[in-house]
N, C-alpha and C positions, 0 to 999 in steps of 0.2 A: 694742688690741682684737684678739682672736684670730679668725682666719678659720676657720670650720668646714671640716673636710676633706670633699672630695667622696666620695661612696660610690656604688658600683655597686649600684643597687637592682633592676636587671633583668638577665636573662641575655641573652647575645648573640643577635641575630636570625639566623634561617636560613629557607630556603624552606619547610622543614617547619613551623616555628613560624608562618610566614605563611599556612599552610593548604594547601600543595601538597607532596605526597609524591613525590619523584623515585623512591624505591625502589618504591612501589606501581606507578608508571607502567612502570618497568623490568620488574617482575614480570608485568604484563599483557602487555607486548610479548613476553616470553619464552614465555608460554603460547600466544600467537597465532602466533609464529614456529614453534613445535613443530607446530602444525596446518597451517601454510601457510608454506613456506620463502621465499616471495616477500615476506612482510610484515616490516617492521622497518627498511627503508631510508628514504631521504629522499623517494623517489617510487616510483610503481609503473610497471613496464614491461609492455607487452603486444605480442606479435607480431601484426601486422595482416595477415590473409590475405584478399586480394581476387581470387583466381583465379576466373575465370568472370564477373567483373563488368566491364562496360564503363565505367560511371561511378559508382563507389561513393560513397555519402554516409554520413557519420557522423551519428548521431541521439543527442541527449542529453536527459536528463530528471533532475529533482531533486524531492525531496519529503520529508516528515516523517511522523510518526505522530500528532501532535496530542495532545489531552488523554486519549486512550486510555492514555497513559503513566501517568496518575494512578491509573486503576483497576488497572493492572498492578502498580504499586507497592503499592497498598492490599491487593491479593490476594496479594502476594509471589509473583507468577507472571510472570517476565520471560523465560522461555524462548521464547515465541512472538512477542515484540515485534519481534525481528529479521526474522522473516518478513513482518510487517506493513510494515516499512520497505522491504524488497526488493519486495514486491508492489505497493506504491503507485508505485514508480519503474518497475519492469519492465513492468507491465501498461500503463503509459502509452507505453512504447517500442514495444510490439507493435502499436498501432493503426495505425501507418503502414506496417506490413509489415516492420519491422526485426527483425533477429536480434540478441538481446542478446550483448554482448561482455564487458564488465567493469563492476565496481561498486566504489565507494569509500564509506566511511561517516564521519560526524563524530559523535563521542560527547562531549558536554559535561556536566560535573557540578560540583557544589560541592566534594565530597570523594570521591575515587576509591575505590570499593569494588571490589576486583579480582574477587571472585566474581560480583558483579552484572554488571559490565562483560563478563566472560568469558561469562556466560550469554546476554547480549544479542547479543554479537558472534558467539557460536557459532550462534545462530539465524540471523543474517545469512549466515554461511558455508553452513549447510545449505540455506537458501533459494536462494542463488546456485547451488549444485550442482544443485538441482532444476530451475533455469531454464537450465542449460547455460552459465553465465557464470562468470567468474573474479572473486573478491574479491582485488584487487591492492593494497589498502592502505586507509589512512584516517587519522583524527586523533583522539586522545583528549586533551581539554582539561579540566584541573582548574582551576576559577575560583571560589574562595571570594569571596563578596561579590556576584558576579553571580548565582550560584545558592545557594539555602539548602542546609544540610547535608542530604544524602539526595536532593536534586533532581537530575534529569538531563534532557537533551534529545537528540534524535537527528535527523540529517539524512542523506539518502542521495543518491548521484550515480551515474547509470548511463549507459553509452554502448552503442549498438548500431550496426548497419550495414545498409544496403539499397542495391540498385542503383537509380539514378534512374528507370529504366524500370519498376520494380516498386513504386514508392511508391504507397501506398493513401491517398488524400487526400479521398475523398468527391466528387470532381469528376464522377464518372460516375453518381451516385445519381439515379434516375428514378422517377416515379410507377409503381406496379405492383411495385416491389421489395418484398421481404419482410424482416421483422425476426426474427432468430433470437436469442432470449435464452438466456444461460447462467447457471445458478444461482450465487449467491454462497454463502459459507460462514457468512454472518451479517452483522453490522453492518460488517465489515471495519474501516476506520480513519477513518470520517467520521461526523460528527454526535454525537460524544461529549460535547460541551458540553451538548447537549440531553439526552442519555442521563443525564448526571450530575445535571442539574436535575430530571429525572423521578425518579431514585432518591432524591434529597434530599426531594422532595415526598412520596414514598411511604414514606420512611424504610426503604428496602429494603436489606438487607445482601447483600453479594456471596456470602456463604456460604449464603444461603437456598436450599434445594432447592425448585424450582418444578416441580410435576407436569406442567404443560403442556409444559415444555421437556425433561423427562426428565433433568435435570442441575441443577447449581447455577446461580444467576444469573450469578456470576462466570465460570464456565466457558463459558456461552453467549455472554456479551458479549466475552470475550477470545479467542474462536475466531479464529485468524489469517486474515488476508486471503488469499483463494484465489489461487494462482499459475496463470495461464492460458498460460504460455509453451509448454508441451508440446502442449497442445490446439490452440493457434493454429498452431503449426508443422505439425501434421497436416492441419489444414483447408487451409492454403496449398499443400500438396502436391497436394490434390485439386481445389480450386476457388479462384478469386480473388474475394474479397468486393468489393462496391462501396465499402464503408466499414466501419470498426469503431469501437466506442466503449467506453471503460473507464468504468464507472458509479461515480463517486466523489462528492465534495461537489457538491450540486446535483441529485443523483438522476438518474432517467431524463430528465426534461424538460431539465435544465440541461446534460447531457452529450451526449445524442443530437442536440440541435439544432446542436451544433458541427460536425457532419459533413453537414448538410443544405444543399442549394443554396438560393438566394433564392426560387425558384419552386416549392418543394415542402415539404410538412410530413409529420409522422409521426403515425399514429393507432395507439395501443397499446390492446389489449384487456386491461384490468386483471384480468379473470377467467380469462385464459388460463394462468395459473399460480397455485399456492397460495402466498399470502403467508405466510412462516414465522411460527410462533407467537410468536417473540420480538418481531417488529415489532407484532403484534397486541396483545401484552401491554404494550409501551411506549406504544402509542397509547392504550390504555385507562387505564393508570396516570397518564398525563400529560394526558389529555383533549385530545389533539393532533388538529387537523383533518386529514382525509385528504389534502387537497392539500398541506399542510405536510409530512406524512410523506413523500410522494413527492418533495418538493423537497429534503429533508434526507438521506433514507436511500436505499439501493439497493433496499429492499423485496423482496429475494430474487433480484434479477437483477444480477449483477456485471459482465457483459460482453455486448455486443450486436454481432452481425454484420448488416450490411445486404447482402442477397444478391439476385441475380436470382431471380425466382420459380421458375424451372426448377432452380436449384441449392440451394434452401432445404432440401429433403428430404435430399439428399445431405450437406449441411452438418451437419444434425442427427444423421445416422447416424454420421458421422466423430466428432463430439463425444461421442456416447454410447459409442462403442467406446473412446474415450480416457478414459472414466470420468466424463464431465461430464453433468450433467442439463440437457438443452437442449430448447427448444420454440419454436414459432413464436408470437410475441407481438403481431404487428401488421404494418402495411404503410406504404409511402410513398404519399402522395396529392398531387395537384396542388393548389396553393394557397399560402397564407401559410407562411413559414418558422417553424414552431412545432411543438411536440409536445403532442398531446392524449391524455389517458389516460381511456378510457371505463370507468366502473365498473359 
């Protein structure tokens, strides 16, 4: 009986055939290296300058962009997502009085699209420049099987520095202090799972022009997270806040409470600023309760300073000269550690 010959029915396997393109990864690194000579090695180096500090402390933060990525992909508008990533990390570093130093990113995808990755990382680089910090490296991971083709995710890691004696931790917050709110640029990067559910219910397209917004729905929703680094730096040169809060997931109630002492609460006048039309539209389309809106979204206030009453006016003046829309939105009162918003 004749034994049939074995035949090669498949081509030899390679990393490329397994779904990972080394050439695409190298092409991306070449582009990034051209824009930043420090990128491309095994790790990032940063010269640490501590002159004038008696007890320097490094401050670290990490975050992502969340499901806003899905809308950005749908709209084919990836140029601002990098700023969202930097903003979520750096704005958190600022609240303790830290000066941003350097940033690293993690870009994970199913199949690397060099142009898309370059657009995202270019946005990260520009945002870092705006905040006065260095993008010293990162990681691009191509993982077919973990991510579907076209899918990607982002994470960012930032480090800052502050002298221990100048740490702002909310320990000095007292009844009678005043809340200075700084305007957001929109939804920033929180609450997009609810945003997407509202859009699905309304069957609203991102390309739809909305007269109340003066732009398309997609452009309004994808407005990048506002970067507060320059403004905070100018305030700190003039006065020292009792506390600061970056208004992210959890809204004003969930974030401001984090800097309150056990025996004091915050009362916010919900009519002290004009809630942007985008939030009003989302609330109407989704039939969302007002309390839920304030728990999920920033509602037009992206950053809050807790100031001594005598310093509040000066703080607002500094912020306005820095190009920020700032106003007094409430005060600290004696009582339970909680945040009440009066409508």
